[in-house]
SENU-659209 format. One record per residue (C-alpha): residue in three letters; x, y, z; residue number from 1. Coordinates in nm, 4 decimals. Example, Ala and Ser with C-alpha at 12.3 -4.5 7.8 and 13.67 -1.06 7.14 Angstrom:
2
+------+----------+----------+----------+-----+
| rest |       px |       py |       pz |  nr |
+------+----------+----------+----------+-----+
|  Ala |   1.2300 |  -0.4500 |   0.7800 |   1 |
|  Ser |   1.3670 |  -0.1060 |   0.7140 |   2 |
+------+----------+----------+----------+-----+
// end
This chain:
258
+------+----------+----------+----------+-----+
| rest |       px |       py |       pz |  nr |
+------+----------+----------+----------+-----+
|  Met |  -2.2443 |  -1.2161 |   0.4515 |   1 |
|  Arg |  -2.3717 |  -0.8758 |   0.5510 |   2 |
|  Glu |  -2.0696 |  -0.8163 |   0.7721 |   3 |
|  Ala |  -1.8434 |  -0.9070 |   0.4751 |   4 |
|  Gly |  -2.0336 |  -0.6515 |   0.2559 |   5 |
|  Tyr |  -1.9991 |  -0.3764 |   0.5185 |   6 |
|  Gly |  -1.6389 |  -0.4669 |   0.5865 |   7 |
|  Leu |  -1.5624 |  -0.4326 |   0.2160 |   8 |
|  Leu |  -1.7509 |  -0.0806 |   0.2082 |   9 |
|  Leu |  -1.5529 |   0.0175 |   0.5177 |  10 |
|  Ala |  -1.2167 |  -0.0541 |   0.3551 |  11 |
|  Ile |  -1.3189 |   0.1316 |   0.0447 |  12 |
|  Gln |  -1.4247 |   0.4329 |   0.2634 |  13 |
|  Phe |  -1.1220 |   0.4323 |   0.4603 |  14 |
|  Leu |  -0.8560 |   0.3560 |   0.2038 |  15 |
|  Thr |  -0.9972 |   0.5531 |  -0.1179 |  16 |
|  Arg |  -1.1766 |   0.8478 |  -0.2139 |  17 |
|  Leu |  -1.4328 |   0.6432 |  -0.4085 |  18 |
|  Pro |  -1.7906 |   0.7568 |  -0.3077 |  19 |
|  Val |  -1.9670 |   0.5013 |  -0.0858 |  20 |
|  Pro |  -2.3269 |   0.6232 |  -0.0132 |  21 |
|  Val |  -2.3912 |   0.3776 |   0.2622 |  22 |
|  Ala |  -2.3475 |   0.4152 |   0.6405 |  23 |
|  Cys |  -2.1467 |   0.1196 |   0.7640 |  24 |
|  Pro |  -2.1455 |   0.0044 |   1.1168 |  25 |
|  Trp |  -1.8081 |  -0.0333 |   1.2917 |  26 |
|  Thr |  -1.8244 |  -0.3600 |   1.4845 |  27 |
|  Pro |  -1.5653 |  -0.6261 |   1.5611 |  28 |
|  Ala |  -1.6911 |  -0.8294 |   1.2661 |  29 |
|  Thr |  -1.7029 |  -0.5608 |   1.0175 |  30 |
|  Ser |  -1.3599 |  -0.4211 |   1.1144 |  31 |
|  Arg |  -1.2299 |  -0.7721 |   1.0814 |  32 |
|  Trp |  -1.3716 |  -0.7981 |   0.7219 |  33 |
|  Ala |  -1.2439 |  -0.4709 |   0.6270 |  34 |
|  Leu |  -0.8880 |  -0.5728 |   0.7019 |  35 |
|  Arg |  -0.9492 |  -0.8840 |   0.4906 |  36 |
|  Cys |  -1.0614 |  -0.6756 |   0.2165 |  37 |
|  Tyr |  -0.7539 |  -0.4302 |   0.2167 |  38 |
|  Pro |  -0.5824 |  -0.6191 |  -0.0781 |  39 |
|  Leu |  -0.9151 |  -0.6411 |  -0.2658 |  40 |
|  Val |  -0.9408 |  -0.2617 |  -0.2431 |  41 |
|  Gly |  -0.5938 |  -0.2470 |  -0.3678 |  42 |
|  Leu |  -0.6876 |  -0.4647 |  -0.6633 |  43 |
|  Leu |  -0.9901 |  -0.2340 |  -0.7370 |  44 |
|  Leu |  -0.7609 |   0.0719 |  -0.7336 |  45 |
|  Gly |  -0.5141 |  -0.1042 |  -0.9630 |  46 |
|  Ala |  -0.7743 |  -0.2259 |  -1.1973 |  47 |
|  Ile |  -0.8804 |   0.1340 |  -1.2455 |  48 |
|  Leu |  -0.5232 |   0.2357 |  -1.2962 |  49 |
|  Ala |  -0.4614 |  -0.0433 |  -1.5408 |  50 |
|  Ser |  -0.7845 |   0.0119 |  -1.7480 |  51 |
|  Ile |  -0.6991 |   0.3901 |  -1.7821 |  52 |
|  Gly |  -0.3532 |   0.3019 |  -1.8776 |  53 |
|  Ala |  -0.4761 |   0.0580 |  -2.1546 |  54 |
|  Leu |  -0.7109 |   0.3226 |  -2.2951 |  55 |
|  Leu |  -0.4597 |   0.5954 |  -2.3127 |  56 |
|  Gln |  -0.1372 |   0.3914 |  -2.3775 |  57 |
|  Ser |  -0.1595 |   0.4610 |  -2.7605 |  58 |
|  Val |  -0.2851 |   0.8185 |  -2.7240 |  59 |
|  Leu |  -0.0443 |   0.9816 |  -2.4648 |  60 |
|  Pro |   0.3324 |   0.9978 |  -2.4668 |  61 |
|  Thr |   0.4837 |   0.7664 |  -2.2161 |  62 |
|  Pro |   0.6032 |   1.0420 |  -1.9761 |  63 |
|  Met |   0.2605 |   1.1937 |  -1.9719 |  64 |
|  Leu |   0.0809 |   0.8713 |  -1.9139 |  65 |
|  Ala |   0.3183 |   0.7794 |  -1.6302 |  66 |
|  Leu |   0.2473 |   1.1170 |  -1.4532 |  67 |
|  Leu |  -0.1392 |   1.0769 |  -1.5044 |  68 |
|  Leu |  -0.1266 |   0.7186 |  -1.3678 |  69 |
|  Leu |   0.0652 |   0.8315 |  -1.0763 |  70 |
|  Ser |  -0.1556 |   1.1483 |  -1.0220 |  71 |
|  Leu |  -0.4673 |   0.9234 |  -1.0275 |  72 |
|  Trp |  -0.2827 |   0.6722 |  -0.7856 |  73 |
|  Val |  -0.2538 |   0.9526 |  -0.5297 |  74 |
|  Ala |  -0.5967 |   1.0865 |  -0.5896 |  75 |
|  Leu |  -0.7794 |   0.7683 |  -0.5635 |  76 |
|  Ser |  -0.6177 |   0.7148 |  -0.2152 |  77 |
|  Gly |  -0.6561 |   1.0703 |  -0.1218 |  78 |
|  Gly |  -0.2904 |   1.0855 |  -0.0216 |  79 |
|  Leu |  -0.3775 |   0.9130 |   0.2875 |  80 |
|  His |  -0.0571 |   0.7067 |   0.3169 |  81 |
|  Leu |   0.1606 |   0.9874 |   0.1833 |  82 |
|  Asp |   0.0563 |   1.1946 |   0.4976 |  83 |
|  Gly |   0.1755 |   0.8956 |   0.7099 |  84 |
|  Leu |   0.5105 |   0.8805 |   0.5080 |  85 |
|  Met |   0.5753 |   1.2445 |   0.5713 |  86 |
|  Asp |   0.5015 |   1.2297 |   0.9364 |  87 |
|  Val |   0.7435 |   0.9309 |   0.9821 |  88 |
|  Ala |   1.0164 |   1.0840 |   0.7794 |  89 |
|  Asp |   1.0041 |   1.4123 |   1.0033 |  90 |
|  Ala |   1.0105 |   1.2128 |   1.3225 |  91 |
|  Leu |   1.2933 |   0.9993 |   1.1943 |  92 |
|  Gly |   1.4999 |   1.2932 |   1.0541 |  93 |
|  Ser |   1.4642 |   1.4759 |   1.3685 |  94 |
|  Asn |   1.7158 |   1.2474 |   1.5733 |  95 |
|  Ala |   1.5246 |   1.3430 |   1.8742 |  96 |
|  Pro |   1.4574 |   1.1272 |   2.1774 |  97 |
|  Leu |   1.1661 |   0.8886 |   2.1577 |  98 |
|  Glu |   0.9027 |   1.1007 |   2.3109 |  99 |
|  Arg |   0.9951 |   1.4020 |   2.0977 | 100 |
|  Arg |   0.9768 |   1.1886 |   1.7882 | 101 |
|  Trp |   0.6094 |   1.0924 |   1.8855 | 102 |
|  Glu |   0.5345 |   1.4687 |   1.9128 | 103 |
|  Ile |   0.6732 |   1.5418 |   1.5876 | 104 |
|  Met |   0.4770 |   1.2641 |   1.4176 | 105 |
|  Lys |   0.1527 |   1.4143 |   1.5592 | 106 |
|  Asp |   0.2330 |   1.7585 |   1.4590 | 107 |
|  Pro |   0.0078 |   1.8476 |   1.1650 | 108 |
|  Gln |   0.2663 |   2.0669 |   1.0126 | 109 |
|  Val |   0.5171 |   1.9153 |   0.7689 | 110 |
|  Gly |   0.8892 |   1.9609 |   0.8041 | 111 |
|  Ser |   1.1701 |   1.9443 |   0.5522 | 112 |
|  Phe |   1.2286 |   1.5688 |   0.5901 | 113 |
|  Gly |   0.8646 |   1.5069 |   0.5150 | 114 |
|  Ile |   0.8756 |   1.7105 |   0.2020 | 115 |
|  Leu |   1.2024 |   1.5466 |   0.0986 | 116 |
|  Ala |   1.0666 |   1.2025 |   0.1503 | 117 |
|  Leu |   0.7456 |   1.2968 |  -0.0496 | 118 |
|  Val |   0.9306 |   1.4505 |  -0.3429 | 119 |
|  Phe |   1.1712 |   1.1461 |  -0.3698 | 120 |
|  Leu |   0.9046 |   0.8801 |  -0.3314 | 121 |
|  Leu |   0.6943 |   1.0445 |  -0.6143 | 122 |
|  Ala |   0.9961 |   1.1048 |  -0.8277 | 123 |
|  Trp |   1.1174 |   0.7322 |  -0.7969 | 124 |
|  Lys |   0.7470 |   0.6148 |  -0.8520 | 125 |
|  Val |   0.6952 |   0.8100 |  -1.1676 | 126 |
|  Thr |   1.0357 |   0.7273 |  -1.3077 | 127 |
|  Leu |   0.9758 |   0.3450 |  -1.2496 | 128 |
|  Leu |   0.6224 |   0.3758 |  -1.4079 | 129 |
|  Trp |   0.7743 |   0.5506 |  -1.7133 | 130 |
|  Thr |   1.0617 |   0.3016 |  -1.7397 | 131 |
|  Leu |   0.8102 |   0.0014 |  -1.7149 | 132 |
|  Leu |   0.5577 |   0.1459 |  -1.9535 | 133 |
|  Glu |   0.8370 |   0.2243 |  -2.2069 | 134 |
|  Ala |   0.9863 |  -0.1273 |  -2.1680 | 135 |
|  Gly |   0.6276 |  -0.2760 |  -2.2625 | 136 |
|  Val |   0.5814 |  -0.4416 |  -1.9080 | 137 |
|  Ser |   0.2277 |  -0.5730 |  -1.8846 | 138 |
|  Leu |  -0.0239 |  -0.3343 |  -1.7155 | 139 |
|  Val |  -0.1293 |  -0.6185 |  -1.4981 | 140 |
|  Val |   0.1576 |  -0.5020 |  -1.2654 | 141 |
|  Leu |  -0.0511 |  -0.1820 |  -1.1768 | 142 |
|  Val |  -0.3190 |  -0.4246 |  -1.0587 | 143 |
|  Val |  -0.0966 |  -0.6287 |  -0.8369 | 144 |
|  Val |   0.1277 |  -0.3741 |  -0.6885 | 145 |
|  Pro |  -0.1364 |  -0.1754 |  -0.4917 | 146 |
|  Ala |  -0.2911 |  -0.4951 |  -0.3835 | 147 |
|  Leu |   0.0282 |  -0.6329 |  -0.2451 | 148 |
|  Gly |   0.1105 |  -0.3054 |  -0.0727 | 149 |
|  Arg |  -0.2167 |  -0.3199 |   0.1223 | 150 |
|  Leu |  -0.1555 |  -0.6809 |   0.2012 | 151 |
|  Gly |   0.1690 |  -0.5613 |   0.3723 | 152 |
|  Gly |  -0.0223 |  -0.3195 |   0.5784 | 153 |
|  Val |  -0.2533 |  -0.5915 |   0.7121 | 154 |
|  Ala |   0.0650 |  -0.8220 |   0.7802 | 155 |
|  Leu |   0.2357 |  -0.5366 |   0.9555 | 156 |
|  Leu |  -0.0624 |  -0.4646 |   1.1729 | 157 |
|  Leu |  -0.0793 |  -0.8484 |   1.2650 | 158 |
|  Leu |   0.2915 |  -0.9131 |   1.3271 | 159 |
|  Ala |   0.4370 |  -0.5916 |   1.4635 | 160 |
|  Pro |   0.3673 |  -0.4636 |   1.8119 | 161 |
|  Cys |   0.1559 |  -0.1464 |   1.8435 | 162 |
|  Ala |   0.3712 |   0.1252 |   2.0106 | 163 |
|  Arg |   0.0672 |   0.2730 |   2.1981 | 164 |
|  Arg |  -0.2879 |   0.1633 |   2.2873 | 165 |
|  Glu |  -0.4473 |   0.4397 |   2.0886 | 166 |
|  Gly |  -0.5154 |   0.5500 |   1.7405 | 167 |
|  Leu |  -0.6154 |   0.3816 |   1.4133 | 168 |
|  Ala |  -0.3496 |   0.1064 |   1.4369 | 169 |
|  Trp |  -0.4586 |  -0.0002 |   1.7706 | 170 |
|  Ala |  -0.8301 |   0.0336 |   1.6882 | 171 |
|  Trp |  -0.7819 |  -0.2068 |   1.3819 | 172 |
|  Arg |  -0.5601 |  -0.4418 |   1.5627 | 173 |
|  Gln |  -0.8005 |  -0.5123 |   1.8188 | 174 |
|  His |  -1.0083 |  -0.7606 |   1.6198 | 175 |
|  Leu |  -0.7292 |  -0.8858 |   1.3876 | 176 |
|  Gln |  -0.6323 |  -1.2606 |   1.3995 | 177 |
|  Arg |  -0.3922 |  -1.4683 |   1.2013 | 178 |
|  Arg |  -0.6568 |  -1.6270 |   0.9873 | 179 |
|  Asp |  -0.7611 |  -1.2733 |   0.8707 | 180 |
|  Leu |  -0.4305 |  -1.2484 |   0.6912 | 181 |
|  Ala |  -0.4855 |  -1.5743 |   0.5097 | 182 |
|  Phe |  -0.8415 |  -1.4500 |   0.4087 | 183 |
|  Ser |  -0.6852 |  -1.1386 |   0.2581 | 184 |
|  Leu |  -0.4692 |  -1.3436 |   0.0422 | 185 |
|  Val |  -0.7597 |  -1.5172 |  -0.1219 | 186 |
|  Pro |  -0.8456 |  -1.2453 |  -0.3743 | 187 |
|  Leu |  -0.4771 |  -1.2173 |  -0.4667 | 188 |
|  Ala |  -0.4538 |  -1.5926 |  -0.5226 | 189 |
|  Ala |  -0.7467 |  -1.5828 |  -0.7473 | 190 |
|  Val |  -0.6127 |  -1.2919 |  -0.9574 | 191 |
|  Phe |  -0.2675 |  -1.4673 |  -1.0045 | 192 |
|  Trp |  -0.4482 |  -1.7698 |  -1.1347 | 193 |
|  Leu |  -0.6936 |  -1.5973 |  -1.3466 | 194 |
|  Leu |  -0.4435 |  -1.3726 |  -1.5300 | 195 |
|  Pro |  -0.4226 |  -1.4567 |  -1.8992 | 196 |
|  Gly |  -0.2335 |  -1.7933 |  -1.9437 | 197 |
|  Gly |  -0.1300 |  -1.7991 |  -1.5868 | 198 |
|  Leu |   0.1844 |  -1.6211 |  -1.6944 | 199 |
|  Phe |   0.2065 |  -1.4289 |  -1.3818 | 200 |
|  Leu |   0.2461 |  -1.7452 |  -1.1900 | 201 |
|  Ala |   0.4400 |  -1.9292 |  -1.4474 | 202 |
|  Ser |   0.7041 |  -1.6654 |  -1.4767 | 203 |
|  Gly |   0.7767 |  -1.6785 |  -1.0916 | 204 |
|  Leu |   0.6979 |  -1.3036 |  -1.0632 | 205 |
|  Ala |   0.4255 |  -1.3671 |  -0.8104 | 206 |
|  Ala |   0.6556 |  -1.5605 |  -0.5747 | 207 |
|  Leu |   0.9167 |  -1.3195 |  -0.6227 | 208 |
|  Leu |   0.7013 |  -1.0196 |  -0.5327 | 209 |
|  Leu |   0.5627 |  -1.2069 |  -0.2202 | 210 |
|  Gly |   0.9021 |  -1.2819 |  -0.1038 | 211 |
|  Cys |   1.0524 |  -0.9330 |  -0.1448 | 212 |
|  Leu |   0.7304 |  -0.8044 |   0.0208 | 213 |
|  Leu |   0.8116 |  -1.0348 |   0.3199 | 214 |
|  Leu |   1.1744 |  -0.9120 |   0.3377 | 215 |
|  Phe |   1.0651 |  -0.5560 |   0.3209 | 216 |
|  Leu |   0.8182 |  -0.6132 |   0.6175 | 217 |
|  Leu |   1.0748 |  -0.7717 |   0.8224 | 218 |
|  Gly |   1.3315 |  -0.4874 |   0.7795 | 219 |
|  Tyr |   1.0751 |  -0.2157 |   0.8074 | 220 |
|  Gly |   0.9059 |  -0.3557 |   1.1203 | 221 |
|  Leu |   1.2399 |  -0.3999 |   1.2852 | 222 |
|  Leu |   1.3452 |  -0.0441 |   1.1877 | 223 |
|  Met |   1.0179 |   0.1026 |   1.3280 | 224 |
|  Ser |   1.0297 |  -0.1240 |   1.6519 | 225 |
|  Arg |   1.3703 |   0.0290 |   1.7228 | 226 |
|  Ala |   1.2850 |   0.3786 |   1.6317 | 227 |
|  Phe |   0.9415 |   0.4125 |   1.7861 | 228 |
|  Gly |   0.8868 |   0.1020 |   1.9963 | 229 |
|  Gly |   0.6214 |  -0.0341 |   1.7651 | 230 |
|  Ile |   0.3819 |   0.0769 |   1.5005 | 231 |
|  Asn |   0.0865 |   0.3241 |   1.4648 | 232 |
|  Gly |  -0.1338 |   0.4343 |   1.1713 | 233 |
|  Asp |   0.1256 |   0.6652 |   1.0182 | 234 |
|  Ile |   0.3796 |   0.3911 |   1.0186 | 235 |
|  Val |   0.1528 |   0.1505 |   0.8581 | 236 |
|  Gly |   0.0592 |   0.4058 |   0.5914 | 237 |
|  Ala |   0.4201 |   0.4833 |   0.5087 | 238 |
|  Ala |   0.4835 |   0.1191 |   0.4949 | 239 |
|  Ile |   0.2130 |   0.0862 |   0.2056 | 240 |
|  Glu |   0.3701 |   0.3665 |   0.0119 | 241 |
|  Ala |   0.7306 |   0.2242 |   0.0622 | 242 |
|  Ala |   0.6200 |  -0.1233 |  -0.0269 | 243 |
|  Glu |   0.4581 |  -0.0196 |  -0.3544 | 244 |
|  Leu |   0.7819 |   0.1691 |  -0.4547 | 245 |
|  Trp |   0.9993 |  -0.1337 |  -0.3569 | 246 |
|  Leu |   0.7742 |  -0.3747 |  -0.5441 | 247 |
|  Leu |   0.7862 |  -0.1508 |  -0.8631 | 248 |
|  Leu |   1.1670 |  -0.1546 |  -0.8253 | 249 |
|  Ile |   1.1530 |  -0.5392 |  -0.8036 | 250 |
|  Val |   0.9562 |  -0.5664 |  -1.1162 | 251 |
|  Trp |   1.1935 |  -0.3352 |  -1.3138 | 252 |
|  Val |   1.4898 |  -0.5828 |  -1.1839 | 253 |
|  Trp |   1.3099 |  -0.8878 |  -1.2833 | 254 |
|  Trp |   1.2257 |  -0.7358 |  -1.6232 | 255 |
|  Val |   1.5837 |  -0.6212 |  -1.7140 | 256 |
|  Ser |   1.7324 |  -0.9493 |  -1.5888 | 257 |
|  Gly |   1.5298 |  -1.1314 |  -1.8437 | 258 |
+------+----------+----------+----------+-----+
// end
């Protein structure tokens, strides 16, 4: 169980800005457990957001609350995945040959396509948060969406080929097995069952979100394989951000469709 504990702490250290005052060893076992804990870390982030939302929902106007929640969402993750999103957007927008796209992705400077991608993603996220809050959708959505986004990251690492044998994606992939994806589903399944009245399962929203996440990963993985020959850490980070936006949109469609 020590490896599992270290793995959870490694996942928190890597995916968030939450303080972890413990030196965690990086071993095949701890890195495998860290990947299994990705959705659990998403649940933790989502629980923080939902708790703050519940405390301030009757205090702040809806637009301010939506902006505050998005600001905390970005701050808690340290903008880690947004950086990957901008790098991928710059590389895709360049229409350059493959090797040049890889050079652009590694360039620490942000180009116009990266800025546009960041602005539009954040604008859509805050608009959807505002709309869902105003419609009275349960704050439980804020718990589930970050967790499913990080589950998508684990699935992408497992199912999509790494473009190059270097970098974070390759390092994480070395010890990842199919059973690890099943392990990462356990905390999500528990949350779906334990939500008040089991309504999240009874409504069919859980199955809808999982199905839509799978469709997104298939399309995204195919696009990245064609554009870059596989995935890397930036591409996985961009997938998490895009998956969160996609799932918020699906929740809104589900809500307005009754």
